[in-house]
A tleap script that builds the chain and sets N, CA, C and O, in Angstrom:
source leaprc.protein.ff14SB
mol = sequence {
  NMET GLU THR SER ILE LYS LEU ASP ASN GLY
  THR ALA ARG GLY TYR ALA ILE ASP ALA GLY
  GLY VAL ASN ILE LEU PHE ALA THR THR GLY
  LYS GLY MET ILE ALA CYS GLY ALA PHE ASN
  VAL ALA ALA LEU ALA LYS PHE ASN TYR PRO
  ALA VAL ARG VAL GLN SER PRO VAL LYS THR
  ILE ASP ASP ILE LEU ALA ALA LYS ALA ALA
  GLU ILE ASN PRO VAL ALA ALA GLN LEU GLY
  ILE THR THR GLU MET THR GLY ARG GLU CYS
  LEU GLU LEU MET CPHE
}
set mol.1.N position { -15.108 0.840 -6.683 }
set mol.1.CA position { -14.684 0.334 -5.804 }
set mol.1.C position { -13.496 -0.685 -5.444 }
set mol.1.O position { -12.544 -0.613 -6.221 }
set mol.2.N position { -13.388 -1.560 -4.472 }
set mol.2.CA position { -12.275 -2.093 -4.105 }
set mol.2.C position { -12.366 -3.623 -4.011 }
set mol.2.O position { -13.406 -4.173 -3.650 }
set mol.3.N position { -11.414 -4.204 -4.297 }
set mol.3.CA position { -11.046 -6.104 -4.486 }
set mol.3.C position { -9.511 -6.354 -4.341 }
set mol.3.O position { -8.556 -5.788 -4.873 }
set mol.4.N position { -9.590 -7.483 -3.363 }
set mol.4.CA position { -8.630 -8.459 -3.129 }
set mol.4.C position { -8.320 -9.116 -4.231 }
set mol.4.O position { -9.090 -9.847 -4.855 }
set mol.5.N position { -6.973 -8.832 -4.554 }
set mol.5.CA position { -5.860 -9.726 -5.755 }
set mol.5.C position { -5.211 -10.658 -5.054 }
set mol.5.O position { -4.256 -10.180 -4.442 }
set mol.6.N position { -5.447 -12.442 -4.827 }
set mol.6.CA position { -4.560 -13.091 -4.525 }
set mol.6.C position { -3.352 -13.483 -5.974 }
set mol.6.O position { -3.491 -13.830 -7.147 }
set mol.7.N position { -2.126 -13.167 -5.010 }
set mol.7.CA position { -1.492 -13.546 -5.818 }
set mol.7.C position { -0.364 -14.263 -5.075 }
set mol.7.O position { -0.428 -14.321 -3.847 }
set mol.8.N position { 0.914 -14.947 -5.887 }
set mol.8.CA position { 1.706 -15.854 -5.499 }
set mol.8.C position { 2.148 -15.647 -4.257 }
set mol.8.O position { 1.993 -16.511 -3.394 }
set mol.9.N position { 3.033 -13.936 -3.888 }
set mol.9.CA position { 3.552 -13.377 -2.834 }
set mol.9.C position { 2.890 -12.902 -2.002 }
set mol.9.O position { 3.309 -12.709 -0.861 }
set mol.10.N position { 1.449 -12.546 -2.483 }
set mol.10.CA position { 0.374 -12.107 -1.229 }
set mol.10.C position { -0.575 -11.820 -1.831 }
set mol.10.O position { -0.935 -12.426 -2.840 }
set mol.11.N position { -1.219 -10.756 -1.293 }
set mol.11.CA position { -2.476 -10.113 -1.517 }
set mol.11.C position { -1.957 -8.431 -2.006 }
set mol.11.O position { -1.189 -7.672 -1.415 }
set mol.12.N position { -2.681 -8.239 -3.251 }
set mol.12.CA position { -2.859 -6.616 -3.886 }
set mol.12.C position { -4.348 -6.423 -3.461 }
set mol.12.O position { -5.289 -7.169 -3.191 }
set mol.13.N position { -4.129 -5.082 -3.527 }
set mol.13.CA position { -5.487 -4.141 -3.822 }
set mol.13.C position { -5.948 -3.647 -5.028 }
set mol.13.O position { -5.326 -2.858 -5.738 }
set mol.14.N position { -6.930 -4.065 -5.237 }
set mol.14.CA position { -7.112 -3.842 -6.947 }
set mol.14.C position { -8.478 -2.244 -6.808 }
set mol.14.O position { -9.478 -2.107 -6.104 }
set mol.15.N position { -8.220 -1.885 -7.219 }
set mol.15.CA position { -9.476 -0.345 -7.261 }
set mol.15.C position { -9.934 0.363 -8.560 }
set mol.15.O position { -9.047 0.902 -9.223 }
set mol.16.N position { -11.006 0.418 -8.933 }
set mol.16.CA position { -11.801 1.061 -9.984 }
set mol.16.C position { -12.910 2.073 -9.421 }
set mol.16.O position { -13.883 1.952 -8.676 }
set mol.17.N position { -12.341 3.074 -10.091 }
set mol.17.CA position { -12.572 4.751 -9.610 }
set mol.17.C position { -13.985 4.989 -10.623 }
set mol.17.O position { -13.761 5.842 -11.481 }
set mol.18.N position { -14.984 4.569 -10.667 }
set mol.18.CA position { -16.118 5.341 -11.971 }
set mol.18.C position { -15.962 6.748 -11.862 }
set mol.18.O position { -16.554 7.296 -10.932 }
set mol.19.N position { -15.211 7.504 -12.710 }
set mol.19.CA position { -15.240 9.176 -13.241 }
set mol.19.C position { -16.158 9.780 -14.417 }
set mol.19.O position { -15.940 10.737 -15.161 }
set mol.20.N position { -17.458 8.746 -14.324 }
set mol.20.CA position { -18.105 9.564 -15.309 }
set mol.20.C position { -18.089 9.000 -16.753 }
set mol.20.O position { -17.716 9.701 -17.695 }
set mol.21.N position { -18.534 7.619 -16.919 }
set mol.21.CA position { -18.024 6.719 -17.769 }
set mol.21.C position { -17.044 6.241 -18.688 }
set mol.21.O position { -17.035 5.876 -19.864 }
set mol.22.N position { -15.969 6.402 -17.475 }
set mol.22.CA position { -14.311 5.582 -17.937 }
set mol.22.C position { -14.325 5.259 -16.367 }
set mol.22.O position { -14.964 5.974 -15.596 }
set mol.23.N position { -13.572 4.121 -15.918 }
set mol.23.CA position { -12.690 3.655 -15.055 }
set mol.23.C position { -11.599 4.529 -14.355 }
set mol.23.O position { -11.398 5.521 -15.055 }
set mol.24.N position { -11.031 4.529 -13.535 }
set mol.24.CA position { -9.601 4.856 -13.284 }
set mol.24.C position { -9.519 3.572 -12.774 }
set mol.24.O position { -10.505 3.134 -12.181 }
set mol.25.N position { -8.315 2.740 -12.920 }
set mol.25.CA position { -8.121 1.769 -12.618 }
set mol.25.C position { -6.618 1.385 -11.718 }
set mol.25.O position { -5.807 1.462 -12.641 }
set mol.26.N position { -6.289 1.240 -11.219 }
set mol.26.CA position { -4.998 0.549 -10.595 }
set mol.26.C position { -4.916 -0.666 -9.404 }
set mol.26.O position { -5.984 -0.965 -8.869 }
set mol.27.N position { -4.115 -1.126 -9.124 }
set mol.27.CA position { -4.025 -2.299 -7.747 }
set mol.27.C position { -2.383 -1.871 -7.347 }
set mol.27.O position { -1.558 -1.344 -8.093 }
set mol.28.N position { -2.209 -2.309 -5.838 }
set mol.28.CA position { -1.450 -1.874 -5.249 }
set mol.28.C position { -0.970 -3.382 -4.178 }
set mol.28.O position { -1.592 -4.230 -3.539 }
set mol.29.N position { 0.444 -3.079 -4.453 }
set mol.29.CA position { 0.796 -4.074 -3.152 }
set mol.29.C position { 1.077 -3.591 -1.912 }
set mol.29.O position { 1.268 -4.319 -0.938 }
set mol.30.N position { 1.121 -2.107 -1.887 }
set mol.30.CA position { 2.063 -1.091 -1.046 }
set mol.30.C position { 2.805 -0.571 -1.266 }
set mol.30.O position { 2.857 0.652 -1.133 }
set mol.31.N position { 4.131 -1.644 -1.911 }
set mol.31.CA position { 5.515 -1.202 -1.804 }
set mol.31.C position { 5.334 -0.635 -4.054 }
set mol.31.O position { 6.192 0.063 -4.594 }
set mol.32.N position { 4.537 -0.984 -4.540 }
set mol.32.CA position { 4.485 -0.345 -6.051 }
set mol.32.C position { 2.787 -0.570 -6.502 }
set mol.32.O position { 2.097 -1.356 -5.853 }
set mol.33.N position { 2.346 0.025 -7.402 }
set mol.33.CA position { 1.570 -0.347 -8.332 }
set mol.33.C position { 1.621 -0.587 -10.132 }
set mol.33.O position { 2.462 -0.034 -10.841 }
set mol.34.N position { 0.660 -1.419 -10.600 }
set mol.34.CA position { 0.282 -1.279 -11.600 }
set mol.34.C position { -1.017 -0.161 -11.646 }
set mol.34.O position { -1.807 0.194 -10.771 }
set mol.35.N position { -0.821 0.318 -13.438 }
set mol.35.CA position { -2.028 1.059 -13.452 }
set mol.35.C position { -2.995 1.441 -14.905 }
set mol.35.O position { -2.574 0.727 -15.816 }
set mol.36.N position { -4.047 2.259 -15.346 }
set mol.36.CA position { -4.336 2.596 -16.728 }
set mol.36.C position { -3.389 3.848 -16.775 }
set mol.36.O position { -2.555 4.313 -15.997 }
set mol.37.N position { -3.870 4.200 -18.016 }
set mol.37.CA position { -3.063 5.316 -18.823 }
set mol.37.C position { -3.070 6.330 -17.955 }
set mol.37.O position { -2.013 6.948 -17.830 }
set mol.38.N position { -4.117 6.699 -17.240 }
set mol.38.CA position { -4.845 7.833 -16.483 }
set mol.38.C position { -3.586 8.185 -15.355 }
set mol.38.O position { -3.800 9.058 -14.513 }
set mol.39.N position { -2.456 7.568 -15.377 }
set mol.39.CA position { -1.639 7.789 -14.097 }
set mol.39.C position { -0.479 8.014 -14.601 }
set mol.39.O position { -0.362 7.394 -15.659 }
set mol.40.N position { 0.605 8.727 -14.284 }
set mol.40.CA position { 2.005 9.264 -14.555 }
set mol.40.C position { 3.152 8.160 -14.018 }
set mol.40.O position { 3.966 8.352 -13.115 }
set mol.41.N position { 3.035 7.318 -14.584 }
set mol.41.CA position { 4.518 6.622 -13.324 }
set mol.41.C position { 5.669 7.110 -13.687 }
set mol.41.O position { 6.446 6.593 -12.884 }
set mol.42.N position { 6.455 7.969 -14.587 }
set mol.42.CA position { 7.359 8.805 -14.276 }
set mol.42.C position { 7.432 9.484 -13.057 }
set mol.42.O position { 8.452 9.425 -12.371 }
set mol.43.N position { 6.541 10.062 -12.755 }
set mol.43.CA position { 5.968 11.137 -11.904 }
set mol.43.C position { 6.382 10.484 -10.289 }
set mol.43.O position { 6.971 10.991 -9.334 }
set mol.44.N position { 5.722 9.022 -10.529 }
set mol.44.CA position { 6.070 8.454 -9.128 }
set mol.44.C position { 7.150 8.278 -8.919 }
set mol.44.O position { 7.360 8.377 -7.710 }
set mol.45.N position { 8.361 7.964 -9.696 }
set mol.45.CA position { 9.765 7.390 -9.734 }
set mol.45.C position { 10.185 8.744 -8.970 }
set mol.45.O position { 11.230 8.457 -8.387 }
set mol.46.N position { 9.899 9.917 -8.735 }
set mol.46.CA position { 10.196 10.782 -7.636 }
set mol.46.C position { 10.012 10.932 -6.395 }
set mol.46.O position { 10.269 11.862 -5.631 }
set mol.47.N position { 9.559 9.971 -6.263 }
set mol.47.CA position { 9.234 9.610 -4.844 }
set mol.47.C position { 9.736 7.905 -4.363 }
set mol.47.O position { 9.649 7.315 -3.286 }
set mol.48.N position { 10.291 7.481 -5.744 }
set mol.48.CA position { 10.843 6.203 -5.809 }
set mol.48.C position { 9.750 5.267 -4.992 }
set mol.48.O position { 9.662 4.895 -3.821 }
set mol.49.N position { 8.946 5.069 -6.207 }
set mol.49.CA position { 7.756 4.048 -5.786 }
set mol.49.C position { 7.591 3.589 -7.284 }
set mol.49.O position { 7.113 4.346 -8.129 }
set mol.50.N position { 7.936 2.537 -7.517 }
set mol.50.CA position { 7.811 1.309 -8.217 }
set mol.50.C position { 6.127 1.676 -8.951 }
set mol.50.O position { 4.978 1.637 -8.513 }
set mol.51.N position { 6.615 1.948 -9.969 }
set mol.51.CA position { 4.757 2.103 -11.360 }
set mol.51.C position { 5.006 1.185 -12.051 }
set mol.51.O position { 6.025 0.503 -11.954 }
set mol.52.N position { 3.848 0.981 -13.094 }
set mol.52.CA position { 3.851 0.361 -14.560 }
set mol.52.C position { 2.546 0.843 -14.905 }
set mol.52.O position { 1.551 0.713 -14.192 }
set mol.53.N position { 2.599 1.584 -16.381 }
set mol.53.CA position { 1.199 1.867 -17.152 }
set mol.53.C position { 1.501 0.719 -17.511 }
set mol.53.O position { 2.591 0.152 -17.430 }
set mol.54.N position { 0.156 0.218 -18.075 }
set mol.54.CA position { -0.330 -1.357 -18.555 }
set mol.54.C position { -0.472 -0.362 -19.906 }
set mol.54.O position { -0.279 0.846 -20.045 }
set mol.55.N position { -0.966 -1.586 -20.990 }
set mol.55.CA position { -0.909 -1.225 -22.518 }
set mol.55.C position { -2.335 -1.131 -22.478 }
set mol.55.O position { -2.913 -2.180 -22.193 }
set mol.56.N position { -3.033 -0.129 -22.695 }
set mol.56.CA position { -4.634 0.216 -22.897 }
set mol.56.C position { -5.009 -0.476 -24.284 }
set mol.56.O position { -4.142 -0.767 -25.108 }
set mol.57.N position { -6.717 -0.777 -24.526 }
set mol.57.CA position { -7.857 -0.237 -23.680 }
set mol.57.C position { -7.904 -1.331 -22.693 }
set mol.57.O position { -7.744 -2.534 -22.898 }
set mol.58.N position { -8.262 -0.434 -21.084 }
set mol.58.CA position { -8.452 -1.609 -19.858 }
set mol.58.C position { -9.759 -1.049 -19.363 }
set mol.58.O position { -9.954 0.141 -19.609 }
set mol.59.N position { -10.509 -1.584 -18.833 }
set mol.59.CA position { -11.988 -1.312 -18.707 }
set mol.59.C position { -12.124 -2.074 -17.042 }
set mol.59.O position { -13.192 -1.759 -16.518 }
set mol.60.N position { -11.629 -2.591 -16.546 }
set mol.60.CA position { -11.437 -3.647 -15.436 }
set mol.60.C position { -10.647 -4.543 -14.445 }
set mol.60.O position { -10.506 -5.753 -14.621 }
set mol.61.N position { -10.343 -4.127 -13.807 }
set mol.61.CA position { -9.281 -4.761 -12.695 }
set mol.61.C position { -8.675 -6.049 -13.678 }
set mol.61.O position { -7.466 -6.121 -13.895 }
set mol.62.N position { -9.556 -6.967 -14.198 }
set mol.62.CA position { -8.995 -8.093 -14.899 }
set mol.62.C position { -8.191 -7.906 -15.925 }
set mol.62.O position { -7.202 -8.586 -16.199 }
set mol.63.N position { -8.719 -6.730 -16.663 }
set mol.63.CA position { -7.969 -6.498 -17.689 }
set mol.63.C position { -6.668 -5.759 -17.633 }
set mol.63.O position { -5.805 -5.880 -18.503 }
set mol.64.N position { -6.508 -4.657 -16.128 }
set mol.64.CA position { -5.043 -4.281 -15.898 }
set mol.64.C position { -4.517 -5.233 -15.920 }
set mol.64.O position { -3.598 -5.291 -16.737 }
set mol.65.N position { -4.833 -6.687 -14.924 }
set mol.65.CA position { -4.058 -8.023 -14.636 }
set mol.65.C position { -3.365 -8.313 -16.131 }
set mol.65.O position { -2.238 -7.916 -16.427 }
set mol.66.N position { -4.176 -9.020 -16.955 }
set mol.66.CA position { -3.918 -9.870 -18.281 }
set mol.66.C position { -2.870 -8.517 -19.073 }
set mol.66.O position { -1.868 -8.851 -19.706 }
set mol.67.N position { -3.157 -7.413 -18.969 }
set mol.67.CA position { -2.651 -6.509 -20.326 }
set mol.67.C position { -0.593 -6.389 -19.986 }
set mol.67.O position { 0.210 -6.345 -19.054 }
set mol.68.N position { -0.636 -6.387 -21.124 }
set mol.68.CA position { 1.010 -6.295 -20.977 }
set mol.68.C position { 1.635 -4.828 -20.326 }
set mol.68.O position { 1.082 -3.793 -20.701 }
set mol.69.N position { 2.239 -4.775 -19.814 }
set mol.69.CA position { 3.370 -3.039 -19.000 }
set mol.69.C position { 3.368 -2.703 -20.713 }
set mol.69.O position { 3.449 -3.411 -21.717 }
set mol.70.N position { 3.236 -1.306 -20.473 }
set mol.70.CA position { 3.896 -0.066 -21.767 }
set mol.70.C position { 4.506 0.568 -21.063 }
set mol.70.O position { 5.563 0.547 -21.693 }
set mol.71.N position { 4.700 1.131 -20.242 }
set mol.71.CA position { 5.608 2.082 -19.515 }
set mol.71.C position { 6.058 1.468 -17.940 }
set mol.71.O position { 5.313 1.098 -17.033 }
set mol.72.N position { 7.659 1.516 -17.992 }
set mol.72.CA position { 7.537 1.294 -16.369 }
set mol.72.C position { 8.765 2.463 -15.647 }
set mol.72.O position { 9.834 2.885 -16.087 }
set mol.73.N position { 8.164 2.665 -14.610 }
set mol.73.CA position { 9.404 3.871 -14.344 }
set mol.73.C position { 10.580 3.116 -14.005 }
set mol.73.O position { 10.460 1.894 -13.931 }
set mol.74.N position { 11.764 3.681 -13.775 }
set mol.74.CA position { 13.071 3.401 -13.343 }
set mol.74.C position { 13.564 2.394 -11.958 }
set mol.74.O position { 14.519 1.643 -11.759 }
set mol.75.N position { 12.265 2.860 -11.080 }
set mol.75.CA position { 11.972 2.055 -9.817 }
set mol.75.C position { 11.397 0.847 -10.287 }
set mol.75.O position { 12.255 0.104 -9.809 }
set mol.76.N position { 10.811 0.273 -10.708 }
set mol.76.CA position { 10.038 -0.920 -11.208 }
set mol.76.C position { 11.178 -1.491 -11.653 }
set mol.76.O position { 11.510 -2.604 -11.246 }
set mol.77.N position { 12.000 -0.720 -12.644 }
set mol.77.CA position { 12.781 -1.822 -13.457 }
set mol.77.C position { 13.523 -2.169 -13.020 }
set mol.77.O position { 14.107 -3.129 -13.521 }
set mol.78.N position { 14.006 -1.545 -11.693 }
set mol.78.CA position { 15.350 -2.004 -10.571 }
set mol.78.C position { 14.594 -3.432 -10.109 }
set mol.78.O position { 15.370 -4.362 -9.887 }
set mol.79.N position { 13.209 -3.695 -9.947 }
set mol.79.CA position { 12.489 -4.893 -9.647 }
set mol.79.C position { 13.278 -5.786 -10.112 }
set mol.79.O position { 13.889 -6.506 -9.322 }
set mol.80.N position { 13.414 -5.913 -11.333 }
set mol.80.CA position { 13.182 -6.923 -12.747 }
set mol.80.C position { 12.122 -6.697 -13.432 }
set mol.80.O position { 11.865 -7.776 -13.966 }
set mol.81.N position { 10.795 -5.392 -13.958 }
set mol.81.CA position { 10.158 -5.820 -14.009 }
set mol.81.C position { 10.189 -5.291 -15.731 }
set mol.81.O position { 10.962 -4.375 -16.012 }
set mol.82.N position { 9.688 -5.649 -16.372 }
set mol.82.CA position { 9.808 -5.990 -18.190 }
set mol.82.C position { 8.667 -5.595 -18.770 }
set mol.82.O position { 7.630 -6.001 -18.246 }
set mol.83.N position { 8.567 -4.734 -19.956 }
set mol.83.CA position { 7.259 -4.779 -20.533 }
set mol.83.C position { 6.940 -6.028 -21.337 }
set mol.83.O position { 6.097 -5.878 -22.222 }
set mol.84.N position { 7.440 -7.168 -21.189 }
set mol.84.CA position { 7.482 -8.474 -21.573 }
set mol.84.C position { 6.382 -8.645 -20.563 }
set mol.84.O position { 5.408 -9.263 -20.993 }
set mol.85.N position { 6.319 -8.226 -19.285 }
set mol.85.CA position { 5.435 -9.155 -18.412 }
set mol.85.C position { 4.150 -8.537 -18.243 }
set mol.85.O position { 3.957 -7.322 -18.183 }
set mol.86.N position { 3.077 -9.655 -18.153 }
set mol.86.CA position { 1.547 -8.713 -17.609 }
set mol.86.C position { 1.412 -7.985 -16.364 }
set mol.86.O position { 2.336 -8.126 -15.564 }
set mol.87.N position { 0.416 -7.214 -16.031 }
set mol.87.CA position { 0.438 -6.344 -14.654 }
set mol.87.C position { 0.416 -7.506 -13.464 }
set mol.87.O position { 0.890 -7.439 -12.330 }
set mol.88.N position { -0.277 -8.561 -14.092 }
set mol.88.CA position { -0.340 -9.847 -12.553 }
set mol.88.C position { 1.233 -9.672 -11.987 }
set mol.88.O position { 1.557 -9.298 -10.860 }
set mol.89.N position { 2.270 -10.119 -13.295 }
set mol.89.CA position { 3.176 -10.402 -13.352 }
set mol.89.C position { 4.312 -9.455 -12.488 }
set mol.89.O position { 5.229 -9.812 -11.749 }
set mol.90.N position { 3.822 -8.011 -12.927 }
set mol.90.CA position { 4.738 -7.330 -12.387 }
set mol.90.C position { 4.282 -6.716 -10.950 }
set mol.90.O position { 4.861 -5.899 -10.234 }
set mol.91.N position { 3.120 -7.350 -10.788 }
set mol.91.CA position { 2.698 -6.962 -8.804 }
set mol.91.C position { 3.390 -8.369 -8.205 }
set mol.91.O position { 3.529 -8.489 -6.988 }
set mol.92.N position { 3.744 -9.247 -8.971 }
set mol.92.CA position { 4.146 -10.058 -8.041 }
set mol.92.C position { 5.320 -9.669 -7.528 }
set mol.92.O position { 5.536 -9.634 -6.316 }
set mol.93.N position { 6.440 -9.242 -8.721 }
set mol.93.CA position { 7.662 -8.317 -8.733 }
set mol.93.C position { 7.573 -7.447 -7.040 }
set mol.93.O position { 8.421 -7.530 -6.151 }
set mol.94.N position { 6.308 -6.669 -7.007 }
set mol.94.CA position { 6.101 -5.505 -5.923 }
set mol.94.C position { 6.463 -5.920 -4.450 }
set mol.94.O position { 6.528 -4.991 -3.645 }
set mol.95.N position { 6.731 -7.316 -3.948 }
set mol.95.CA position { 6.485 -7.909 -2.771 }
set mol.95.C position { 7.447 -7.302 -1.782 }
set mol.95.O position { 7.438 -7.670 -0.607 }
savepdb mol mol.pdb
quit
């Protein structure tokens, strides 16, 4: 499932992929992403791509927007993203 996420700085895209009893969740601005625990955000830094893994458990796009950041790759940190931020706040800095 794909959904639009209206933010102050633009519109992000949220994705929920049913993987047989578990949802793989992420949202992207095109410049960076927030995601559930299924993603390796450190590996995405090798591609100079800002990425944040939010705290679990999350089951919906609304959950990842409300959850606090648990892991931030160095590229995302350069944008001013911290673990004190929610997924929504992280996305706002990825425009």
